[in-house]
MIFIDO-910522 format. One record per residue (C-alpha): residue number from 1; x, y, z. Coordinates in steps of 0.02 Angstrom, whole numbers, plus 50000, padded with zeros to 5 digits. Layout:
<pts>
@k->NUM; px->X; py->Y; pz->Z .
...
</pts>
This chain:
<pts>
@k->1; px->50993; py->53826; pz->53658 .
@k->2; px->51082; py->53922; pz->53794 .
@k->3; px->51250; py->53885; pz->53713 .
@k->4; px->51185; py->53945; pz->53545 .
@k->5; px->51115; py->54103; pz->53624 .
@k->6; px->51280; py->54139; pz->53713 .
@k->7; px->51377; py->54109; pz->53552 .
@k->8; px->51260; py->54226; pz->53459 .
@k->9; px->51279; py->54362; pz->53591 .
@k->10; px->51468; py->54343; pz->53586 .
@k->11; px->51469; py->54356; pz->53396 .
@k->12; px->51359; py->54511; pz->53400 .
@k->13; px->51469; py->54594; pz->53532 .
@k->14; px->51623; py->54553; pz->53429 .
@k->15; px->51551; py->54617; pz->53265 .
@k->16; px->51468; py->54770; pz->53341 .
@k->17; px->51579; py->54831; pz->53484 .
@k->18; px->51501; py->54967; pz->53591 .
@k->19; px->51462; py->55077; pz->53672 .
@k->20; px->51311; py->55113; pz->53563 .
@k->21; px->51248; py->55280; pz->53625 .
@k->22; px->51103; py->55362; pz->53532 .
@k->23; px->51215; py->55488; pz->53446 .
@k->24; px->51333; py->55348; pz->53395 .
@k->25; px->51191; py->55246; pz->53323 .
@k->26; px->51126; py->55393; pz->53221 .
@k->27; px->51298; py->55439; pz->53152 .
@k->28; px->51338; py->55258; pz->53105 .
@k->29; px->51170; py->55239; pz->53018 .
@k->30; px->51191; py->55400; pz->52919 .
@k->31; px->51369; py->55355; pz->52867 .
@k->32; px->51314; py->55180; pz->52816 .
@k->33; px->51176; py->55253; pz->52708 .
@k->34; px->51298; py->55379; pz->52633 .
@k->35; px->51432; py->55249; pz->52593 .
@k->36; px->51304; py->55130; pz->52520 .
@k->37; px->51227; py->55269; pz->52415 .
@k->38; px->51396; py->55323; pz->52346 .
@k->39; px->51440; py->55143; pz->52301 .
@k->40; px->51273; py->55118; pz->52214 .
@k->41; px->51293; py->55284; pz->52122 .
@k->42; px->51465; py->55235; pz->52057 .
@k->43; px->51399; py->55066; pz->51999 .
@k->44; px->51256; py->55152; pz->51910 .
@k->45; px->51373; py->55274; pz->51823 .
@k->46; px->51480; py->55129; pz->51763 .
@k->47; px->51327; py->55037; pz->51701 .
@k->48; px->51367; py->54871; pz->51785 .
@k->49; px->51188; py->54838; pz->51840 .
@k->50; px->51250; py->54797; pz->52018 .
@k->51; px->51204; py->54961; pz->52102 .
@k->52; px->51082; py->54887; pz->52228 .
@k->53; px->51183; py->54736; pz->52285 .
@k->54; px->51343; py->54837; pz->52298 .
@k->55; px->51255; py->54978; pz->52390 .
@k->56; px->51177; py->54861; pz->52519 .
@k->57; px->51338; py->54763; pz->52541 .
@k->58; px->51442; py->54920; pz->52568 .
@k->59; px->51316; py->54985; pz->52697 .
@k->60; px->51324; py->54822; pz->52796 .
@k->61; px->51513; py->54811; pz->52787 .
@k->62; px->51528; py->54991; pz->52847 .
@k->63; px->51435; py->54948; pz->53007 .
@k->64; px->51545; py->54794; pz->53035 .
@k->65; px->51713; py->54878; pz->53000 .
@k->66; px->51758; py->54912; pz->53183 .
@k->67; px->51719; py->54738; pz->53250 .
@k->68; px->51787; py->54634; pz->53105 .
@k->69; px->51914; py->54744; pz->53015 .
@k->70; px->52004; py->54601; pz->52928 .
@k->71; px->51843; py->54525; pz->52859 .
@k->72; px->51782; py->54694; pz->52796 .
@k->73; px->51952; py->54727; pz->52716 .
@k->74; px->51945; py->54561; pz->52622 .
@k->75; px->51767; py->54591; pz->52562 .
@k->76; px->51803; py->54770; pz->52510 .
@k->77; px->51960; py->54716; pz->52416 .
@k->78; px->51868; py->54581; pz->52320 .
@k->79; px->51725; py->54700; pz->52278 .
@k->80; px->51840; py->54841; pz->52222 .
@k->81; px->51942; py->54722; pz->52115 .
@k->82; px->51784; py->54671; pz->52024 .
@k->83; px->51705; py->54844; pz->52011 .
@k->84; px->51744; py->55021; pz->52067 .
@k->85; px->51591; py->55047; pz->52177 .
@k->86; px->51666; py->54998; pz->52346 .
@k->87; px->51826; py->55099; pz->52320 .
@k->88; px->51784; py->55221; pz->52462 .
@k->89; px->51746; py->55074; pz->52577 .
@k->90; px->51916; py->55000; pz->52533 .
@k->91; px->52003; py->55161; pz->52586 .
@k->92; px->51908; py->55166; pz->52752 .
@k->93; px->51932; py->54979; pz->52780 .
@k->94; px->52119; py->54997; pz->52757 .
@k->95; px->52122; py->55140; pz->52882 .
@k->96; px->52022; py->55043; pz->53012 .
@k->97; px->52122; py->54882; pz->52988 .
@k->98; px->52286; py->54974; pz->53011 .
@k->99; px->52221; py->55055; pz->53170 .
@k->100; px->52131; py->54909; pz->53252 .
@k->101; px->52230; py->54752; pz->53207 .
@k->102; px->52367; py->54752; pz->53340 .
@k->103; px->52478; py->54607; pz->53288 .
@k->104; px->52594; py->54656; pz->53148 .
@k->105; px->52601; py->54488; pz->53060 .
@k->106; px->52412; py->54469; pz->53070 .
@k->107; px->52397; py->54639; pz->52988 .
@k->108; px->52524; py->54594; pz->52854 .
@k->109; px->52436; py->54430; pz->52819 .
@k->110; px->52267; py->54515; pz->52805 .
@k->111; px->52333; py->54642; pz->52680 .
@k->112; px->52425; py->54513; pz->52576 .
@k->113; px->52270; py->54404; pz->52565 .
@k->114; px->52159; py->54553; pz->52525 .
@k->115; px->52279; py->54609; pz->52388 .
@k->116; px->52273; py->54433; pz->52316 .
@k->117; px->52082; py->54442; pz->52312 .
@k->118; px->52092; py->54616; pz->52236 .
@k->119; px->52207; py->54551; pz->52099 .
@k->120; px->52115; py->54388; pz->52065 .
@k->121; px->51946; py->54473; pz->52046 .
@k->122; px->52025; py->54600; pz->51928 .
@k->123; px->52105; py->54462; pz->51822 .
@k->124; px->51943; py->54363; pz->51817 .
@k->125; px->51850; py->54515; pz->51754 .
@k->126; px->51975; py->54593; pz->51633 .
@k->127; px->52103; py->54456; pz->51604 .
@k->128; px->52028; py->54406; pz->51438 .
@k->129; px->52043; py->54580; pz->51363 .
@k->130; px->52194; py->54650; pz->51453 .
@k->131; px->52365; py->54576; pz->51483 .
@k->132; px->52372; py->54487; pz->51653 .
@k->133; px->52543; py->54565; pz->51682 .
@k->134; px->52464; py->54737; pz->51661 .
@k->135; px->52322; py->54691; pz->51777 .
@k->136; px->52448; py->54631; pz->51907 .
@k->137; px->52548; py->54793; pz->51901 .
@k->138; px->52395; py->54904; pz->51904 .
@k->139; px->52317; py->54806; pz->52047 .
@k->140; px->52476; py->54818; pz->52152 .
@k->141; px->52494; py->55005; pz->52126 .
@k->142; px->52309; py->55038; pz->52151 .
@k->143; px->52302; py->54931; pz->52308 .
@k->144; px->52453; py->55018; pz->52384 .
@k->145; px->52372; py->55188; pz->52357 .
@k->146; px->52193; py->55141; pz->52404 .
@k->147; px->52223; py->55024; pz->52552 .
@k->148; px->52403; py->55018; pz->52614 .
@k->149; px->52436; py->55205; pz->52628 .
@k->150; px->52274; py->55236; pz->52728 .
@k->151; px->52320; py->55087; pz->52837 .
@k->152; px->52492; py->55160; pz->52876 .
@k->153; px->52418; py->55327; pz->52923 .
@k->154; px->52283; py->55245; pz->53028 .
@k->155; px->52412; py->55139; pz->53118 .
@k->156; px->52519; py->55291; pz->53150 .
@k->157; px->52371; py->55384; pz->53226 .
@k->158; px->52322; py->55234; pz->53333 .
@k->159; px->52499; py->55203; pz->53396 .
@k->160; px->52526; py->55386; pz->53432 .
@k->161; px->52365; py->55392; pz->53531 .
@k->162; px->52412; py->55233; pz->53625 .
@k->163; px->52585; py->55303; pz->53661 .
@k->164; px->52512; py->55466; pz->53728 .
@k->165; px->52392; py->55369; pz->53838 .
@k->166; px->52535; py->55261; pz->53903 .
@k->167; px->52640; py->55416; pz->53938 .
@k->168; px->52495; py->55498; pz->54031 .
@k->169; px->52470; py->55341; pz->54134 .
@k->170; px->52657; py->55330; pz->54166 .
@k->171; px->52661; py->55511; pz->54219 .
@k->172; px->52516; py->55483; pz->54339 .
@k->173; px->52607; py->55332; pz->54410 .
@k->174; px->52767; py->55432; pz->54433 .
@k->175; px->52670; py->55569; pz->54521 .
@k->176; px->52592; py->55441; pz->54637 .
@k->177; px->52762; py->55365; pz->54673 .
@k->178; px->52832; py->55538; pz->54704 .
@k->179; px->52698; py->55569; pz->54833 .
@k->180; px->52739; py->55402; pz->54914 .
@k->181; px->52923; py->55446; pz->54922 .
@k->182; px->52884; py->55613; pz->55003 .
@k->183; px->52769; py->55524; pz->55126 .
@k->184; px->52907; py->55400; pz->55168 .
@k->185; px->53029; py->55543; pz->55195 .
@k->186; px->52905; py->55622; pz->55315 .
@k->187; px->52888; py->55458; pz->55410 .
@k->188; px->53076; py->55439; pz->55411 .
@k->189; px->53095; py->55610; pz->55491 .
@k->190; px->52961; py->55569; pz->55620 .
@k->191; px->53053; py->55409; pz->55661 .
@k->192; px->53217; py->55503; pz->55681 .
@k->193; px->53136; py->55633; pz->55794 .
@k->194; px->53057; py->55496; pz->55900 .
@k->195; px->53222; py->55404; pz->55915 .
@k->196; px->53318; py->55560; pz->55965 .
@k->197; px->53185; py->55609; pz->56092 .
@k->198; px->53188; py->55435; pz->56166 .
@k->199; px->53377; py->55427; pz->56174 .
@k->200; px->53423; py->55604; pz->56227 .
@k->201; px->53274; py->55669; pz->56326 .
@k->202; px->53238; py->55499; pz->56404 .
@k->203; px->53417; py->55488; pz->56462 .
@k->204; px->53410; py->55659; pz->56545 .
@k->205; px->53244; py->55621; pz->56629 .
@k->206; px->53315; py->55458; pz->56694 .
@k->207; px->53461; py->55555; pz->56772 .
@k->208; px->53339; py->55677; pz->56853 .
@k->209; px->53242; py->55531; pz->56924 .
@k->210; px->53401; py->55450; pz->56991 .
@k->211; px->53458; py->55614; pz->57071 .
@k->212; px->53290; py->55644; pz->57153 .
@k->213; px->53282; py->55464; pz->57213 .
@k->214; px->53450; py->55482; pz->57296 .
@k->215; px->53397; py->55644; pz->57380 .
@k->216; px->53239; py->55562; pz->57448 .
@k->217; px->53342; py->55446; pz->57557 .
@k->218; px->53466; py->55579; pz->57610 .
@k->219; px->53453; py->55592; pz->57802 .
@k->220; px->53520; py->55770; pz->57804 .
@k->221; px->53362; py->55837; pz->57721 .
@k->222; px->53209; py->55892; pz->57818 .
@k->223; px->53038; py->55815; pz->57790 .
@k->224; px->52983; py->55968; pz->57690 .
@k->225; px->53136; py->55953; pz->57578 .
@k->226; px->53106; py->55765; pz->57553 .
@k->227; px->52927; py->55804; pz->57506 .
@k->228; px->52986; py->55931; pz->57376 .
@k->229; px->53111; py->55805; pz->57308 .
@k->230; px->52972; py->55675; pz->57298 .
@k->231; px->52867; py->55797; pz->57199 .
@k->232; px->53015; py->55823; pz->57082 .
@k->233; px->53037; py->55635; pz->57062 .
@k->234; px->52852; py->55611; pz->57024 .
@k->235; px->52862; py->55751; pz->56897 .
@k->236; px->53010; py->55665; pz->56814 .
@k->237; px->52915; py->55500; pz->56810 .
@k->238; px->52762; py->55587; pz->56735 .
@k->239; px->52872; py->55673; pz->56606 .
@k->240; px->52946; py->55505; pz->56558 .
@k->241; px->52771; py->55432; pz->56540 .
@k->242; px->52717; py->55576; pz->56428 .
@k->243; px->52876; py->55558; pz->56328 .
@k->244; px->52835; py->55375; pz->56302 .
@k->245; px->52663; py->55423; pz->56235 .
@k->246; px->52737; py->55551; pz->56115 .
@k->247; px->52868; py->55429; pz->56055 .
@k->248; px->52732; py->55300; pz->56030 .
@k->249; px->52639; py->55421; pz->55917 .
@k->250; px->52792; py->55470; pz->55815 .
@k->251; px->52877; py->55301; pz->55809 .
@k->252; px->52788; py->55171; pz->55705 .
@k->253; px->52892; py->55016; pz->55676 .
@k->254; px->52793; py->54966; pz->55521 .
@k->255; px->52846; py->55126; pz->55432 .
@k->256; px->53019; py->55143; pz->55505 .
@k->257; px->53147; py->55171; pz->55369 .
@k->258; px->53334; py->55193; pz->55383 .
@k->259; px->53399; py->55367; pz->55421 .
@k->260; px->53494; py->55453; pz->55284 .
@k->261; px->53681; py->55464; pz->55285 .
@k->262; px->53668; py->55651; pz->55308 .
@k->263; px->53558; py->55633; pz->55461 .
@k->264; px->53676; py->55506; pz->55537 .
@k->265; px->53825; py->55620; pz->55509 .
@k->266; px->53736; py->55767; pz->55590 .
@k->267; px->53684; py->55664; pz->55739 .
@k->268; px->53858; py->55592; pz->55757 .
@k->269; px->53927; py->55766; pz->55773 .
@k->270; px->53826; py->55783; pz->55934 .
@k->271; px->53890; py->55619; pz->56009 .
@k->272; px->53994; py->55476; pz->55943 .
@k->273; px->54122; py->55374; pz->56037 .
@k->274; px->54205; py->55534; pz->56096 .
@k->275; px->54042; py->55585; pz->56181 .
@k->276; px->54030; py->55426; pz->56286 .
@k->277; px->54144; py->55502; pz->56420 .
@k->278; px->54017; py->55642; pz->56441 .
@k->279; px->53878; py->55516; pz->56467 .
@k->280; px->53979; py->55428; pz->56600 .
@k->281; px->54017; py->55591; pz->56689 .
@k->282; px->53831; py->55633; pz->56694 .
@k->283; px->53793; py->55463; pz->56770 .
@k->284; px->53931; py->55481; pz->56898 .
@k->285; px->53866; py->55653; pz->56945 .
@k->286; px->53698; py->55569; pz->56981 .
@k->287; px->53783; py->55453; pz->57106 .
@k->288; px->53802; py->55301; pz->56995 .
@k->289; px->53961; py->55198; pz->56996 .
@k->290; px->54014; py->55187; pz->56813 .
@k->291; px->54177; py->55120; pz->56743 .
@k->292; px->54243; py->55126; pz->56564 .
@k->293; px->54371; py->55011; pz->56484 .
@k->294; px->54444; py->55018; pz->56309 .
@k->295; px->54534; py->54875; pz->56223 .
@k->296; px->54620; py->54865; pz->56056 .
@k->297; px->54691; py->54996; pz->55940 .
@k->298; px->54571; py->55139; pz->55918 .
@k->299; px->54527; py->55183; pz->55739 .
@k->300; px->54415; py->55309; pz->55650 .
@k->301; px->54236; py->55250; pz->55630 .
@k->302; px->54105; py->55288; pz->55497 .
@k->303; px->53979; py->55417; pz->55552 .
@k->304; px->53835; py->55293; pz->55563 .
@k->305; px->53938; py->55169; pz->55667 .
@k->306; px->54005; py->55307; pz->55780 .
@k->307; px->53831; py->55373; pz->55813 .
@k->308; px->53759; py->55198; pz->55841 .
@k->309; px->53892; py->55161; pz->55974 .
@k->310; px->53850; py->55323; pz->56065 .
@k->311; px->53662; py->55288; pz->56063 .
@k->312; px->53686; py->55109; pz->56121 .
@k->313; px->53787; py->55164; pz->56274 .
@k->314; px->53662; py->55304; pz->56308 .
@k->315; px->53513; py->55185; pz->56301 .
@k->316; px->53601; py->55056; pz->56410 .
@k->317; px->53640; py->55187; pz->56544 .
@k->318; px->53461; py->55250; pz->56538 .
@k->319; px->53392; py->55074; pz->56562 .
@k->320; px->53514; py->55041; pz->56705 .
@k->321; px->53462; py->55203; pz->56792 .
@k->322; px->53278; py->55162; pz->56771 .
@k->323; px->53277; py->54977; pz->56814 .
@k->324; px->53430; py->54960; pz->56928 .
@k->325; px->53460; py->55128; pz->57013 .
@k->326; px->53620; py->55130; pz->57114 .
@k->327; px->53691; py->54972; pz->57035 .
@k->328; px->53871; py->54978; pz->56973 .
@k->329; px->53885; py->54993; pz->56784 .
@k->330; px->54032; py->54934; pz->56677 .
@k->331; px->54052; py->55001; pz->56500 .
@k->332; px->54177; py->54918; pz->56382 .
@k->333; px->54233; py->54967; pz->56207 .
@k->334; px->54333; py->54834; pz->56116 .
@k->335; px->54409; py->54870; pz->55946 .
@k->336; px->54413; py->54700; pz->55861 .
@k->337; px->54497; py->54674; pz->55691 .
@k->338; px->54333; py->54692; pz->55595 .
@k->339; px->54207; py->54768; pz->55715 .
@k->340; px->54181; py->54876; pz->55868 .
@k->341; px->54106; py->54782; pz->56017 .
@k->342; px->54007; py->54889; pz->56139 .
@k->343; px->53960; py->54808; pz->56304 .
@k->344; px->53866; py->54881; pz->56453 .
@k->345; px->53838; py->54773; pz->56607 .
@k->346; px->53752; py->54820; pz->56771 .
@k->347; px->53731; py->54715; pz->56927 .
@k->348; px->53574; py->54694; pz->57029 .
@k->349; px->53510; py->54855; pz->57106 .
@k->350; px->53535; py->54871; pz->57294 .
@k->351; px->53382; py->54893; pz->57405 .
@k->352; px->53370; py->55077; pz->57451 .
@k->353; px->53353; py->55111; pz->57638 .
@k->354; px->53193; py->55201; pz->57685 .
@k->355; px->53127; py->55208; pz->57508 .
@k->356; px->52939; py->55221; pz->57492 .
@k->357; px->52848; py->55081; pz->57402 .
@k->358; px->52809; py->55123; pz->57222 .
@k->359; px->52899; py->55289; pz->57230 .
@k->360; px->53025; py->55241; pz->57097 .
@k->361; px->52922; py->55131; pz->56982 .
@k->362; px->53012; py->55131; pz->56813 .
@k->363; px->52923; py->55183; pz->56654 .
@k->364; px->52963; py->55084; pz->56498 .
@k->365; px->52897; py->55121; pz->56326 .
@k->366; px->52964; py->54963; pz->56247 .
@k->367; px->53049; py->55062; pz->56109 .
@k->368; px->53229; py->55072; pz->56172 .
@k->369; px->53296; py->54898; pz->56133 .
@k->370; px->53196; py->54890; pz->55971 .
@k->371; px->53274; py->55054; pz->55916 .
@k->372; px->53448; py->54992; pz->55961 .
@k->373; px->53426; py->54833; pz->55861 .
@k->374; px->53367; py->54937; pz->55713 .
@k->375; px->53518; py->55053; pz->55727 .
@k->376; px->53637; py->54906; pz->55733 .
@k->377; px->53552; py->54820; pz->55587 .
@k->378; px->53567; py->54975; pz->55479 .
@k->379; px->53756; py->54971; pz->55496 .
@k->380; px->53766; py->54783; pz->55471 .
@k->381; px->53783; py->54739; pz->55656 .
@k->382; px->53682; py->54656; pz->55792 .
@k->383; px->53629; py->54685; pz->55973 .
@k->384; px->53610; py->54557; pz->56113 .
@k->385; px->53522; py->54600; pz->56276 .
@k->386; px->53477; py->54489; pz->56424 .
@k->387; px->53501; py->54451; pz->56609 .
@k->388; px->53665; py->54395; pz->56684 .
@k->389; px->53688; py->54248; pz->56805 .
@k->390; px->53711; py->54374; pz->56946 .
@k->391; px->53533; py->54443; pz->56915 .
@k->392; px->53602; py->54594; pz->56826 .
@k->393; px->53581; py->54646; pz->56645 .
@k->394; px->53700; py->54643; pz->56497 .
@k->395; px->53685; py->54735; pz->56331 .
@k->396; px->53813; py->54701; pz->56195 .
@k->397; px->53823; py->54762; pz->56016 .
@k->398; px->53937; py->54713; pz->55873 .
@k->399; px->53959; py->54854; pz->55746 .
@k->400; px->54062; py->54820; pz->55587 .
@k->401; px->54183; py->54958; pz->55541 .
@k->402; px->54120; py->54971; pz->55362 .
@k->403; px->53940; py->55012; pz->55404 .
@k->404; px->53900; py->54990; pz->55218 .
@k->405; px->53719; py->54937; pz->55232 .
@k->406; px->53658; py->55088; pz->55325 .
@k->407; px->53757; py->55209; pz->55218 .
@k->408; px->53695; py->55130; pz->55057 .
@k->409; px->53514; py->55128; pz->55114 .
@k->410; px->53527; py->55305; pz->55178 .
@k->411; px->53603; py->55365; pz->55015 .
@k->412; px->53466; py->55275; pz->54919 .
@k->413; px->53332; py->55352; pz->55028 .
@k->414; px->53409; py->55523; pz->55008 .
@k->415; px->53417; py->55499; pz->54819 .
@k->416; px->53234; py->55449; pz->54826 .
@k->417; px->53189; py->55620; pz->54891 .
@k->418; px->53311; py->55735; pz->54804 .
@k->419; px->53370; py->55656; pz->54640 .
@k->420; px->53237; py->55525; pz->54619 .
@k->421; px->53234; py->55431; pz->54454 .
@k->422; px->53104; py->55290; pz->54443 .
@k->423; px->53158; py->55115; pz->54402 .
@k->424; px->53151; py->55075; pz->54217 .
@k->425; px->53187; py->55253; pz->54159 .
@k->426; px->53353; py->55325; pz->54103 .
@k->427; px->53426; py->55478; pz->54186 .
@k->428; px->53334; py->55597; pz->54072 .
@k->429; px->53165; py->55527; pz->54128 .
@k->430; px->53111; py->55467; pz->53958 .
@k->431; px->53049; py->55293; pz->53927 .
@k->432; px->53196; py->55189; pz->53870 .
@k->433; px->53184; py->55075; pz->53721 .
@k->434; px->53020; py->55145; pz->53656 .
@k->435; px->53030; py->55223; pz->53486 .
@k->436; px->52914; py->55347; pz->53407 .
@k->437; px->52766; py->55268; pz->53315 .
@k->438; px->52807; py->55382; pz->53169 .
@k->439; px->52966; py->55283; pz->53134 .
@k->440; px->52884; py->55120; pz->53083 .
@k->441; px->52746; py->55207; pz->52986 .
@k->442; px->52874; py->55318; pz->52899 .
@k->443; px->52972; py->55164; pz->52847 .
@k->444; px->52811; py->55090; pz->52782 .
@k->445; px->52772; py->55247; pz->52682 .
@k->446; px->52948; py->55247; pz->52611 .
@k->447; px->52927; py->55065; pz->52562 .
@k->448; px->52761; py->55101; pz->52477 .
@k->449; px->52839; py->55250; pz->52389 .
@k->450; px->52983; py->55143; pz->52325 .
@k->451; px->52862; py->55012; pz->52261 .
@k->452; px->52754; py->55144; pz->52176 .
@k->453; px->52907; py->55221; pz->52097 .
@k->454; px->52959; py->55051; pz->52034 .
@k->455; px->52785; py->55024; pz->51964 .
@k->456; px->52791; py->55193; pz->51877 .
@k->457; px->52960; py->55151; pz->51799 .
@k->458; px->52895; py->54979; pz->51752 .
@k->459; px->52739; py->55059; pz->51676 .
@k->460; px->52839; py->55183; pz->51574 .
@k->461; px->52955; py->55047; pz->51511 .
@k->462; px->52806; py->54935; pz->51475 .
@k->463; px->52716; py->55074; pz->51384 .
@k->464; px->52866; py->55106; pz->51273 .
@k->465; px->52889; py->54920; pz->51239 .
@k->466; px->52702; py->54897; pz->51209 .
@k->467; px->52697; py->55041; pz->51087 .
@k->468; px->52845; py->54968; pz->50992 .
@k->469; px->52764; py->54796; pz->50987 .
@k->470; px->52600; py->54868; pz->50922 .
@k->471; px->52676; py->54978; pz->50787 .
@k->472; px->52728; py->54930; pz->50610 .
@k->473; px->52827; py->55047; pz->50499 .
@k->474; px->52763; py->55103; pz->50330 .
@k->475; px->52907; py->55024; pz->50235 .
@k->476; px->52877; py->54855; pz->50314 .
@k->477; px->52692; py->54867; pz->50279 .
@k->478; px->52726; py->54899; pz->50094 .
@k->479; px->52849; py->54755; pz->50086 .
@k->480; px->52722; py->54626; pz->50143 .
@k->481; px->52617; py->54560; pz->49999 .
@k->482; px->52449; py->54470; pz->49994 .
@k->483; px->52471; py->54283; pz->49964 .
@k->484; px->52625; py->54271; pz->50075 .
@k->485; px->52626; py->54128; pz->50200 .
@k->486; px->52562; py->54173; pz->50372 .
@k->487; px->52722; py->54115; pz->50456 .
@k->488; px->52828; py->54227; pz->50344 .
@k->489; px->52715; py->54377; pz->50377 .
@k->490; px->52719; py->54349; pz->50565 .
@k->491; px->52908; py->54339; pz->50559 .
@k->492; px->52909; py->54512; pz->50480 .
@k->493; px->52782; py->54589; pz->50599 .
@k->494; px->52811; py->54636; pz->50783 .
@k->495; px->52723; py->54530; pz->50916 .
@k->496; px->52583; py->54657; pz->50937 .
@k->497; px->52495; py->54721; pz->51094 .
@k->498; px->52307; py->54713; pz->51113 .
@k->499; px->52308; py->54854; pz->51243 .
@k->500; px->52346; py->54979; pz->51105 .
@k->501; px->52244; py->54901; pz->50962 .
@k->502; px->52085; py->54830; pz->51040 .
@k->503; px->51990; py->54993; pz->51011 .
@k->504; px->52018; py->54978; pz->50823 .
@k->505; px->51948; py->54803; pz->50800 .
@k->506; px->51773; py->54870; pz->50777 .
@k->507; px->51823; py->54998; pz->50646 .
@k->508; px->51886; py->54989; pz->50467 .
@k->509; px->51829; py->54887; pz->50317 .
@k->510; px->51734; py->54725; pz->50334 .
@k->511; px->51844; py->54576; pz->50374 .
@k->512; px->51852; py->54432; pz->50250 .
@k->513; px->51737; py->54290; pz->50296 .
@k->514; px->51821; py->54151; pz->50394 .
@k->515; px->51983; py->54250; pz->50417 .
@k->516; px->52072; py->54299; pz->50577 .
@k->517; px->52155; py->54468; pz->50583 .
@k->518; px->52292; py->54563; pz->50674 .
@k->519; px->52292; py->54751; pz->50698 .
@k->520; px->52441; py->54868; pz->50712 .
@k->521; px->52473; py->55053; pz->50725 .
@k->522; px->52548; py->55118; pz->50564 .
@k->523; px->52690; py->55242; pz->50586 .
@k->524; px->52764; py->55367; pz->50464 .
@k->525; px->52599; py->55440; pz->50401 .
@k->526; px->52533; py->55610; pz->50456 .
@k->527; px->52348; py->55629; pz->50496 .
@k->528; px->52228; py->55765; pz->50448 .
@k->529; px->52178; py->55794; pz->50629 .
@k->530; px->52267; py->55776; pz->50796 .
@k->531; px->52162; py->55623; pz->50841 .
@k->532; px->52184; py->55530; pz->50676 .
@k->533; px->52269; py->55361; pz->50694 .
@k->534; px->52327; py->55258; pz->50543 .
@k->535; px->52288; py->55075; pz->50571 .
@k->536; px->52356; py->54925; pz->50476 .
@k->537; px->52255; py->54764; pz->50471 .
@k->538; px->52321; py->54594; pz->50415 .
@k->539; px->52196; py->54452; pz->50390 .
@k->540; px->52245; py->54268; pz->50368 .
@k->541; px->52151; py->54116; pz->50307 .
@k->542; px->52214; py->53941; pz->50281 .
@k->543; px->52391; py->53994; pz->50328 .
@k->544; px->52401; py->54130; pz->50195 .
@k->545; px->52385; py->54320; pz->50203 .
@k->546; px->52222; py->54353; pz->50111 .
@k->547; px->52197; py->54536; pz->50148 .
@k->548; px->52290; py->54689; pz->50213 .
@k->549; px->52207; py->54856; pz->50239 .
@k->550; px->52261; py->55029; pz->50291 .
@k->551; px->52133; py->55150; pz->50361 .
@k->552; px->52118; py->55302; pz->50473 .
@k->553; px->52027; py->55287; pz->50640 .
@k->554; px->51967; py->55430; pz->50747 .
@k->555; px->52027; py->55404; pz->50929 .
</pts>
């Protein structure tokens, strides 16, 4: 029972899709009553005696048109082919089917089958009195006008609405992605600021700390002077700690993105390999023993590689000053065939004489080496850092000359902010490959128009041929005599066409008993009135012409 109940609920939801708000229920009920009433009225005017069944059927099918458009289309086609009452339902059913049946071949199949029903019911009703060929042509033309054209317009409206909805959704998505790109650019700038603060300001604070530490152990200073220098050193240490906190706020590794090529070029202008000598002079002025060696043939470097080498040396000197003050430092730049090797090595720090415990405790934010590895990665290189066997520390970086990765990512990031074009769209920002829904519907309308034009031409030609087949000339009529064999008379007469002569079978003189007759339009005789039609009747019995009559019928 539960399965039956679930199946029933599913069928009801499919046949009557919601939402069914009160206003919707009232409007659907009124329209169903109106459509059913119009169908019943048409049936009553035609005198078919099917006003009530057609009216109730049309009302029910109207309610079901949205949930089962194909079924309603088939039923409306069969009903309209049999009688003209459901003709308005057929128009609406074609509209709804074109709009709601998504798959093209399903839609085509539904319309072909419904046209077949439309034609078959018409042939079954009128095939005995009208030529089947005529019924076929009329049914095709009528079905194209009553069902196919509304379906094309309904499909155009539905596809246009769906396209507009998709474009609105796409536009909203692009706006969201635009906001994300701007947010990433903001995070990128924060990361750059944090890195520059850590590299530049941290380096200067480390030099201040080294200078003040050296002054603290200077025997030529008085106790008051040493106390002032101690205060200066503590201030430098506190400044470094605050700098670490600020960098920690600005620098988030999870959102770190590569700097743009423009940013790298600007930063390189402030440093680069040429600025390393200045870094070494600052360290020497602070009392550190620093040596520099260069090997290989010097060559121009890309901006990102040049800047990365400068920052790596700066960070290595800062770490040496913080963690090994007073230790000798050796800086080496080796120009290999495919990469620049930067190496900074410091030995173990000597024990300062008379230094107070905890006075020079180093502050480390844990961001320096991570930032260096990121810089090297962005230019396609790598960084190695670790202790030496002599209890010192060694930092080495390999930086390829090309630096393609960082430049490409930077250019892509910069394009994402300035000339951003989302993936899947051409340069003009329009959706590629999607054509206007009007194109397919316009082709459909053109096809229907061509078919209708062909039917009109076929109808005109058929009318002319039918008129010729149903007409006998006066001279031929006079030449045929009573008593002539039926086969000889039929050889003289045209084939005839019941479409033009059926209305005259109930008029004229009484037919001979037991005879079968043929009617023709008689040409060459003027009538007394505009609606007078001269009719010729030939009656046969036992294979012989037994009677021929000429009379005037009022059309």
